[in-house]
C-alpha positions in Angstrom: -145.8 -118.5 -61.9 -147.5 -121.5 -60.3 -144.6 -123.2 -58.7 -146.8 -126.0 -57.4 -147.6 -127.1 -60.9 -144.0 -127.2 -62.1 -143.2 -129.9 -59.6 -145.0 -132.4 -61.7 -142.5 -131.9 -64.6 -139.5 -134.1 -64.8 -136.3 -132.7 -63.1 -134.3 -133.1 -66.3 -136.9 -131.0 -68.2 -136.5 -128.3 -65.5 -132.8 -128.4 -66.0 -133.1 -128.2 -69.8 -135.5 -125.3 -69.5 -133.2 -123.4 -67.2 -130.2 -123.8 -69.5 -132.2 -122.8 -72.6 -133.4 -119.7 -70.8 -130.0 -118.8 -69.3 -128.2 -119.3 -72.6 -130.6 -116.9 -74.2 -130.0 -114.3 -71.5 -126.2 -114.7 -71.9 -126.6 -114.1 -75.6 -128.7 -111.0 -75.0 -126.3 -109.7 -72.5 -123.4 -110.2 -74.8 -125.2 -108.5 -77.7 -126.1 -105.6 -75.5 -122.9 -105.4 -73.5 -125.1 -105.7 -70.4 -124.5 -107.2 -66.9 -126.0 -110.6 -66.1 -125.7 -112.5 -62.8 -127.0 -115.8 -61.6 -127.3 -117.2 -58.1 -127.8 -120.9 -57.5 -129.8 -121.6 -54.3 -130.0 -125.0 -52.6 -131.9 -125.9 -49.4 -129.6 -127.0 -46.6 -130.2 -130.6 -45.4 -133.3 -131.0 -47.5 -133.0 -134.8 -47.5 -133.8 -134.8 -43.8 -137.0 -132.7 -44.4 -138.0 -135.0 -47.2 -137.5 -138.1 -45.0 -139.5 -136.5 -42.1 -142.4 -135.2 -44.1 -142.6 -137.6 -47.1 -142.5 -136.7 -50.8 -145.7 -134.7 -50.8 -144.6 -132.7 -47.8 -141.2 -132.2 -49.5 -142.8 -131.0 -52.7 -144.9 -128.5 -50.7 -141.7 -127.2 -49.0 -140.0 -126.9 -52.4 -143.0 -124.9 -53.8 -142.9 -122.6 -50.7 -139.1 -122.1 -51.2 -139.5 -121.0 -54.8 -142.3 -118.6 -53.9 -140.2 -117.0 -51.1 -137.2 -116.6 -53.4 -139.4 -115.0 -56.1 -141.1 -112.7 -53.6 -137.7 -111.6 -52.2 -136.2 -110.5 -55.5 -139.4 -109.2 -57.1 -139.1 -108.0 -60.7 -135.3 -107.7 -60.5 -134.7 -111.5 -60.7 -136.2 -114.5 -62.5 -136.5 -117.7 -60.5 -136.1 -121.0 -62.4 -136.0 -124.5 -61.1 -132.5 -126.0 -61.6 -133.1 -129.5 -60.3 -134.1 -131.3 -57.1 -134.5 -128.6 -54.4 -132.1 -126.2 -56.2 -133.3 -123.0 -57.9 -131.5 -120.5 -60.0 -132.2 -116.8 -59.7 -131.0 -114.9 -62.8 -130.5 -111.1 -62.7 -130.6 -109.5 -66.2 -129.0 -106.1 -66.2 -127.9 -106.3 -62.6 -124.3 -105.8 -61.5 -122.7 -108.3 -59.1 -122.8 -106.1 -56.0 -126.6 -105.5 -56.3 -127.2 -109.2 -57.2 -125.3 -110.2 -54.1 -127.5 -108.0 -51.9 -130.6 -109.3 -53.6 -129.4 -112.9 -53.0 -128.7 -112.2 -49.4 -132.3 -110.9 -49.1 -133.6 -114.1 -50.7 -131.5 -116.2 -48.3 -132.9 -114.3 -45.3 -136.4 -114.7 -46.6 -136.3 -118.5 -46.4 -134.3 -118.6 -43.1 -136.4 -119.8 -40.1 -139.5 -121.8 -39.2 -142.5 -122.0 -41.5 -145.7 -124.0 -42.1 -147.0 -125.3 -45.4 -149.9 -127.5 -46.2 -149.8 -130.8 -48.1 -153.5 -131.7 -48.7 -155.1 -131.3 -45.3 -151.7 -132.0 -43.5 -149.9 -129.1 -41.9 -146.1 -129.4 -42.3 -144.0 -127.4 -39.9 -140.3 -127.1 -40.7 -137.2 -125.1 -40.1 -135.0 -124.2 -43.1 -131.8 -122.5 -44.2 -130.4 -122.2 -47.7 -127.0 -121.7 -49.3 -126.2 -120.0 -52.6 -123.4 -119.4 -55.0 -123.3 -116.3 -57.2 -121.5 -115.8 -60.5 -121.7 -113.2 -63.2 -121.2 -112.8 -67.0 -118.7 -112.0 -68.3 -116.5 -111.6 -65.2 -116.8 -115.2 -64.1 -117.4 -117.0 -67.4 -117.7 -116.3 -71.1 -120.4 -118.8 -71.7 -123.6 -120.0 -69.9 -121.9 -123.3 -69.0 -118.9 -121.5 -67.5 -121.0 -119.1 -65.4 -123.1 -122.0 -64.1 -120.0 -123.9 -63.2 -118.6 -121.0 -61.2 -122.0 -120.6 -59.4 -121.9 -124.3 -58.6 -118.4 -124.0 -57.2 -119.4 -121.1 -55.1 -122.4 -123.0 -53.8 -120.2 -125.9 -52.8 -118.0 -123.5 -50.9 -121.0 -122.0 -49.1 -122.1 -125.5 -48.0 -118.5 -126.5 -46.9 -118.2 -123.2 -45.1 -121.1 -123.9 -42.7 -124.2 -123.4 -44.9 -126.8 -120.6 -44.7 -124.7 -118.1 -46.7 -124.1 -116.7 -50.1 -120.6 -117.1 -51.6 -119.3 -115.3 -54.7 -117.5 -117.0 -57.5 -113.8 -116.7 -57.6 -111.0 -118.0 -59.8 -110.3 -121.7 -59.1 -106.9 -123.3 -58.8 -106.9 -126.0 -61.5 -105.6 -129.4 -60.4 -104.3 -131.8 -63.0 -105.7 -135.3 -62.7 -104.3 -138.4 -64.5 -107.2 -140.4 -65.9 -107.6 -143.2 -68.5 -110.1 -142.9 -71.3 -110.8 -145.2 -74.3 -109.7 -144.1 -77.7 -113.4 -143.9 -78.7 -114.2 -141.6 -75.8 -111.3 -139.3 -76.6 -112.1 -139.2 -80.3 -115.8 -138.4 -79.5 -114.8 -135.7 -77.1 -112.5 -134.1 -79.7 -115.3 -134.1 -82.3 -117.9 -132.7 -79.8 -115.5 -129.9 -78.7 -114.8 -128.9 -82.3 -118.5 -128.9 -83.1 -119.4 -126.8 -80.0 -116.4 -124.5 -80.5 -115.2 -125.0 -76.9 -112.2 -126.7 -75.3 -112.3 -130.3 -74.3 -111.5 -129.4 -70.7 -114.7 -127.3 -70.6 -116.8 -130.2 -71.7 -115.2 -132.5 -69.1 -115.8 -130.0 -66.3 -119.4 -129.7 -67.4 -119.8 -133.5 -67.3 -118.3 -133.7 -63.8 -120.6 -130.9 -62.6 -123.6 -132.9 -64.0 -122.4 -136.0 -62.1 -122.0 -134.0 -58.8 -125.4 -132.4 -59.3 -127.1 -135.8 -60.0 -125.7 -137.6 -56.9 -125.9 -134.6 -54.5 -129.6 -134.0 -55.0 
């Protein structure tokens, strides 16, 4: 896959492509009673690299990052751009323990100093990455739930010092008192009914989207 080319596609389109593909894989895993894992990788402190080397240099680093991840997992994982400098690696038919070891190999593959070329400009940089790993059906019964658990694990990897892979775990739910308009609540109820999921699931998905948008 030519990762340099996919950088020209809008980030929202990458995100849509990822969810379409991952939803298909979840359906296939469910039908075949097979394992499926997903690791969400994000470069540590990428904003500083982008500031130092400019957008073109940053894009060259992102392309290098994707290629290193793909090379590390080989034919056992599929690398998909999630958004910004984040990439998902999906592991069809791979149990969580092996997926964790593969994710650790991918993390080590991008750890350290490297040089990429942006036009005729050599860009030297030092990089680490963090990742969160979740599995279907252990960590979620739907694609959205698995991705949410992977996101939460990624946040813990970042908060724990970066440059690590964290496994998903059950979260302690915290009740928040919020105020919504009657129109919002009615629309949420209709959407939840149409999608066949709980309203809380949709609200958590919306919050994850906000966090992803502003943490890129």
